[in-house]
C-alpha angles and dihedrals in degrees: 000000000000090000092052091049091050092051091047091050092051091049092050091049091049091051092049094048092044091054095053116107107227127181106269128169126177113170145057137289125199131182127182136155093283107031152019119213133179121184119184139181087189129017118170106160138016134309121191133193125187115211134172118238135176127227110278097021113141124225113203106202126197118182122187116191117191097167142339123030129301127195123186133189136179112201133169116238089250090058104263106146109217096175136359128167151135113252106210093158136033106277146161132205143151128245123196117214109235099202141008116269146083118311131195117223107201124191117187121187134186109199085327133167121187142067144273121208124184118187117197119222115186119234115266110274094019 
């Protein structure tokens, strides 16, 4: 009986640990003067990138979701949320930066596979 209880305890522990969502990232990130890109075969957690933008800059965003869920946000360092949304399908859109400063691009995945690409287009006259 003790042996059966020990085996049952190990199985329950394995199920509990297997169900925990830990921070996992398998993929690549790249930042250059004109874009930020993150490609992942597994994203379970959050990845952040701080970038400087000027008022009027445009961010062309392309999100490709293969599986899992992806959430993305663009927020100024002082807390102004420029964009926030769940990306349940492959999508593209443009965000205009409202004021000059540093912005945090946050990509959160839950058992996600896909990519996020943000191209930076300077404001007219900049």
